[in-house]
C-alpha positions, 0 to 999 in steps of 0.5 A, spaced: 109 394 490 109 387 489 112 385 482 109 379 478 110 380 471 116 383 466 112 389 464 111 391 471 119 390 473 121 394 467 116 400 469 119 399 476 127 399 474 125 405 470 123 409 476 129 406 480 134 408 475 133 415 477 135 414 484 142 415 486 142 409 491 137 403 491 137 398 497 137 391 495 136 384 498 134 377 497 131 371 500 133 365 498 133 357 499 139 353 499 138 347 504 137 342 499 141 345 493 147 347 490 145 353 487 141 358 491 134 358 489 132 365 489 125 367 492 124 374 492 128 381 491 127 387 495 128 394 492 128 400 495 129 408 495 126 414 499 120 414 495 119 406 493 119 400 496 118 394 492 118 386 492 120 382 485 117 375 485 122 371 481 118 365 481 113 368 477 117 372 472 121 368 467 125 374 465 130 378 470 133 382 464 131 389 467 133 387 474 140 385 471 140 392 467 139 396 474 145 392 477 150 393 472 148 401 471 154 404 474 150 411 475 146 407 481 149 405 487 147 398 490 146 398 497 146 392 501 148 389 508 152 383 508 151 382 500 156 377 498 151 371 498 146 376 494 151 378 489 153 371 488 146 370 486 146 376 482 152 374 478 149 367 476 143 370 474 145 376 470 152 373 468 156 380 469 158 384 474 154 388 479 157 395 481 158 400 484 156 396 491 156 399 498 155 394 503 153 397 510 156 391 514 163 393 511 162 400 512 160 400 519 166 396 521 170 402 518 167 408 522 168 410 529 160 412 530 157 414 537 154 408 540 147 408 543 150 405 550 156 410 550 154 416 546 160 420 548 165 414 545 166 413 538 167 406 537 167 401 531 161 396 530 162 389 530 165 386 524 159 382 523 154 387 525 147 385 524 142 389 520 137 390 525 142 392 530 145 397 525 138 400 523 137 401 531 143 404 532 144 409 526 136 410 525 133 408 532 128 403 529 127 397 532 125 391 527 121 385 528 125 379 526 119 374 527 119 372 520 126 370 520 125 363 519 120 363 513 120 358 507 120 364 502 118 359 496 111 358 498 106 362 496 102 366 497 106 370 502 102 373 508 102 380 510 107 380 515 112 376 511 112 382 506 113 387 511 119 383 514 122 383 507 121 390 505 124 392 512 130 389 510 131 394 504 127 400 506 132 403 511 138 402 507 138 408 503 138 412 509 144 408 512 148 409 506 148 416 507 149 416 514 155 411 513 158 415 507 158 421 511 162 419 516 167 415 512 168 421 508 169 425 514 174 421 517 178 420 510 176 413 509 173 412 502 179 409 500 179 404 505 172 402 503 173 402 496 179 397 497 174 392 501 168 393 496 172 392 490 172 384 492 165 384 492 164 387 485 169 383 482 166 377 478 172 373 480 170 373 487 164 368 485 167 364 480 168 357 483 174 353 480 173 345 482 180 344 482 181 349 488 176 346 492 181 341 495 184 347 500 177 347 503 176 340 505 177 339 513 183 335 515 186 335 508 193 338 511 194 331 514 195 328 508 202 327 504 203 330 497 200 324 493 194 323 497 193 331 496 193 330 489 187 324 490 184 329 494 184 335 489 181 330 484 176 327 488 174 334 491 173 337 484 169 331 481 165 332 488 164 340 486 162 338 479 157 332 481 154 337 486 153 342 480 150 337 475 145 334 480 144 341 484 145 338 491 149 340 497 156 338 496 156 334 502 150 330 499 155 327 494 161 326 499 163 329 505 170 332 507 172 326 512 170 321 506 174 325 501 180 324 506 179 317 507 178 316 500 185 320 499 188 315 504 186 309 501 186 310 494 181 305 492 181 302 485 175 298 485 168 298 486 169 293 492 174 297 495 170 304 495 164 299 498 169 298 504 170 305 506 165 307 511 159 312 509 162 313 502 157 308 498 151 310 501 152 318 499 156 316 492 151 311 490 152 306 485 151 310 479 157 315 481 162 310 483 165 310 476 166 318 477 169 317 484 174 312 481 176 316 475 178 322 480 182 317 484 186 314 478 187 322 476 190 323 482 195 317 482 197 319 475 199 326 477 207 326 476 211 326 482 214 333 480 207 336 479 204 334 486 200 339 490 203 341 497 200 346 502 205 351 505 208 349 512 208 354 517 214 356 520 214 354 527 215 360 532 221 361 536 221 363 543 214 364 547 209 364 541 203 365 546 207 371 549 209 374 542 202 373 539 199 376 546 203 383 545 201 383 537 193 382 539 194 388 545 197 393 539 192 391 534 186 392 540 189 399 541 190 401 534 183 399 533 180 403 539 184 409 537 181 409 530 174 407 531 174 400 527 172 393 529 178 389 531 177 383 527 176 387 521 183 390 522 187 383 524 185 376 525 189 371 530 191 367 524 193 374 520 198 375 526 201 368 527 202 368 519 206 375 520 210 372 526 212 366 522 215 371 517 210 371 512 210 377 508 208 377 501 201 378 500 200 379 507 193 382 508 196 387 514 202 389 509 198 393 504 193 398 504 190 402 510 191 396 514 199 397 513 198 404 515 194 403 521 197 397 524 202 393 520 208 397 520 208 397 527 207 390 528 213 389 524 217 394 528 214 390 535 217 383 532 223 387 530 224 389 538 224 397 535 217 398 539 215 396 546 208 396 550 208 399 557 202 401 562 201 408 564 196 409 569 192 402 567 193 404 559 197 401 554 202 406 551 207 404 545 214 407 545 219 406 540 226 403 543 232 407 542 
């Protein structure tokens, strides 16, 4: 089905809402805009495969009704960007969600090349690799780099788009069975909750300064300026619907924060800034700088300083990595999903409150053991070439 009017969309949604699970994917363009331009929505059950053309349908309300229907599981693969788009279009939550990429990293599954061994899929396992391993279907990715905003679409493009959803319902069933059998339903629920939470997709302009590259090199007054300039950039990019880097780049924000320009002439002296900001927006940039300069000393922002580790830091982290790798292998999960190097460095530096390894299933699987290792209550030894964890008496 190729749906191009709201009446067809209502009819399709009526059929889809009778299913237990619906595979969903989108095709969008974002290279020249702040907000993603939704070009296609693909949907599939065991009986129906369809493409909805949002460029032809002004009212997507029936689709939003499906997305918020809690009796229908919305199955996606690496669905964060799709969910961000749906939250903006529908103005509400999308639930329940099942992300096959997230689920695949949580289960031990017989891999085609090592069928006798249960292994976790890689954290960023692609849809094609997952479908091939789970279902034995090899997908053609010839139309990966398509301008989905152009019409009409070729038959090969339509087939490519439909392939992105037609195998999701079966992948959902197989992964769900494995997760249930291994008692990891709560693990998945904890990770999917973030995808379902509307707050995940809410952009707070005043918090964007934390994402600016090299912002950690600034002092607290300069951080206040960077915070205000980054917030101004976010709102300006939204208003003009252009990528943030088209308004002003990260390096330029850092330089503006250092120089704290107070006039158009001083802005013009900063390399690269006038060309991007443009004359019409300089006043907005200067107002942002002024707001940063006016922040009272006691309210200046700061970045947490990570405590320097004592002793042989690399050796300590290497031991922690070895323990994480062992736990990941024993439990058939992807190691990067269990703990990143940054997670380990923060834990070794003494961070405890809100640490991702000290809550939920990650604490149960490896977090508590890592603390014991750091306290000297666990040791790692080699036995016939295999790492063995031993408790220190």
